[in-house]
C-alpha angles and dihedrals in degrees: 000000000000116000115233121228127218091218114096114248093239090055092051090048095047116050090180089063090058090050091052091050091052092049091049090050092052091048092050090046092054092047090048092054089050090049097052091039125233122237097235123055091222091059091050090049093050092048091050092051093050091048093048093047092049093050093049092048092047091050093053091047089052089049092054088046097056095033139251095282094057106120094190093056090052093051090048092049093049090050092049091048091051090050090048091052090048091051091048090051091050089048090052091048091050091050092049091047090048091050091048091051089047090053092048091049093047091048090050092049092046101047107029107111092222130075112263123190143165124209133190127233090280093052093252116146113258099173135357133177128241093258091059094048089052091049089051089044094240122147097231136004089247089065089070098049114116093015129110136215089268088070091061111024136050117270096258095053094041092050091051091051091048091050091053093049094049089051090051091050091048098047103023088227120135126230110225132186099006115161114210134184109224127199119179129207090255092059098258112145134190149136123256135187106224132198116183125185138176116267109220135188124229091277092055096252114143107243099167143318137278131191151162127234123193123199106241097163094120091046093050093046089049091049092048090048092051090047091051091048091048091051090045091051091048091049090047097053092041091054093052113103088213117090109248124189142166121204133187123230088274088059091246115146115252099170131014130166128227094262091055092050093049091048092050092048094245121147092231140350089260091063091063096051113112093013131104133238089253088067091064110022133052122259094252088062100042098041096076091040092056092056090049091050091052091051091051093047091048091051093242092123131032098200138007121211114174134162118209140159125247126186115217128215091274092056095252117141118230126195108222129188113204121199120187133174132176118262116224130195125223090277092056095253119141106243101166149326131280116203146167131203116204123192104223097172093114091048092049091049090048090050091050091047090049091051090048091049091050090049092051092045089051089050091051091048093046091053093047116104089221126088107244128188140160126204133189124240089266092055100254117138115252100175139001133176133227091267089061091050092051093044095054098025093237133128114240092234088063093046101047113095092015130107130233090261090055093047104036123061093209110079093193092056090046090051091049091052090051093050091052091049090050090051090055092047093050097043098035088215136118112267115206117188144147117251133186123214133178111236116184088346094305125107116245128186120224130189102221130192118192116191138172122253114213133201125225090279092056093251119140110243101164145011120234126203132196117186123186123193106241099165094115091052098042091101092057095070097172095050090046092052092051091047091050092050091049090049092051090049091049091050091048089053089048090051092051090046090049092050090050090050091048090049091048091050090048092051090047091053091048089048091055090048091049091050091052093048091047092053090049091055100044097073096052089048090053091050091050090049092053090048091053091050090053092046092049090058091056097048111100116248092238094055097093094166093057093046092049090049091051091049090052090050090051090052089049091053090049089051090050090049090051090051090050089050087050090056090050090049088050089062097042133073098215121132120251120243102248121197132169112265142160112261091216091059091056091049093051093047091051092048091051090056094054098032094105094045092050093046091048091053093049095251120154116212120211117193118206100173123170113245101214107034123159119239122263132209105249145151096236101209093044096049089044088055090053092051093047090052092049092048093050091047090052092049093049091050089061104065096182099036128266142162130307116196118199113196133181127186143146125242146149120266115246104159111051109168119211109229114166091204095059130081090218093078089081097039112041115056137175114287093012116157104243142169118226126205114194131189114195126185135186096229129120094280129231120305112243092237090058099048092086094048104043093098094049110112113251093013108129138151093202123107120266111283095022102077137015099199092238100099101084093038091054092042092051092051092049092052091046090052086055086059087248140113133247117203128184117190143139120274117258092234090056092237098122142302133318127211116193129189115196119195132174113255118235112253112256119257120219110266093008121126123219118272090241091056092048091048092049 
């Protein structure tokens, strides 16, 4: 049986017909691709070429089919050729447009100042610009292709970026204006402003992501700096005891500090913002202030300084000094008023008390039988008593401000007085002598004592003189000599008492300064501590190095706080909280605080701690502060490293020195059972000329910015409050300096072991 074929007989008989059908199919396929539109211009160009070639070939086959003389075939061929030319022209235009777009895109990628990148569905880089390769420190953009963020960032940052990109691919939603902190594997850090968007094909399907990152490190650092300065300024004005305020032209408060809010009875500074003085103070107080504000705003006055009295709720009068100035913007326009109210009640009372004290002193001097005077370094009289007026027959108003040459008619006597004053100024010592004056034309002998008067810095600012009429006792030479010796001794005692008072006043002034500085530092320390707490929450659990660093920083802040508290204690008279403790424990705690600093500076620490030491009564944080200060001083004395030896031992006192200016004179006695803590260094030692000044506040031999000169003064006071003694001297072997703390040992209790034994 003959098998039937699906191919028409005419097709089997005519191979050219099959060829024409194939050409027609190719032509239609090319036209179809052009009609639906391919994604890539190169595909469209290839399809157009295939279609055109097929159509041309088919037309010439048809022409041969129908014959050369077929007019219809010629027309059809011409039309197909024209269409082919048109398609080729369109293809050329498309290619040129594609090349133009490619040039535009390349120019954009090359010159845009931000980092541009394209990623595939797996977050691998498809294309990046030169700026991004430079930011990632790659030689060429092609070096980044096929890589991911994990090849450049740490795992945490790379995982966050991958999570964002997967969310964009899932939702099709862009991420705009995200600020990120970037840290690369090579240690480079910075801040970038990131915009990430979905990357779609022509059909709208998300096939990846693309984005742009701009380096905003400088902007972020500037913003952070401004924020820190703003917080610092706010902390500063809030810590001022004076009442600071800023008001707009409508007298509404724009800025007030905490002291102002407390004075006005507001719950917080925020409560006063936008309100006026009339909302907090009575009319009798605000009436005068309103007129002053109007004058300042109108430019009629440049500054207002006024003292007035205000009665508080308890009926107590307060003297207040108000200072106000206009506030100008950058264009020089007055936009408000800046002011400060200072309560000067204590100063006014102190001034009144001082005037009263001077009046009483003048009364005492005027009723003294001696002739008393005081002259400045230049020789002008600062004060005289009634005895001086009667002796020379001059009123004190005529004498004050004048010199001996102006007051005395005898130039030789005046010159002698000046020489004696100069001798006192140069020697700094009391000068006792006998002087003879003519009173009412008769000679009189006076036993005179001239002595220096010193300020709180120990500098001589005046010369005092006390002259006693001894004419009637001149004949009794022995009695006069004894009286003179007694007088010299009394004046020497007065001098020592005066120096002690000056020293006490100096320490009180320094205490007030220390207290103020301490309060200024506490707020920034608290802010840093809160920042560390926030940072600690964001550190991954597995990052042990970061957590250890944060813990060290916390310990450093706690140490700074303890030092601040030490400064406050320096200015206060409160008693320490003393508890029994092992001396070795304090030493080890102090060494742990400075271990890193000593190791960094190449210092070797040798511990020679007694094994069976008795306990001592100490305030643990305060004594630890003293040891830290001594250890740091020892380290700084050794510029190229060295050895610090810390030694503890118990002994019996055999060399108690009597110093009337120290608290230890009533605490440490001969043969006392004591514990000594010594810190020895291998530095150059202490120059002899500095040994007497090392405990003076603000005396330091360190460069500016390294030391304040308060450390040893604070340390000495802490040890004295422990009823102990702090000594700083050079080592006997000449190998450095030695700091020794001596503390009374606790009396042993029956059945109780030593603290050293318990600790061991």
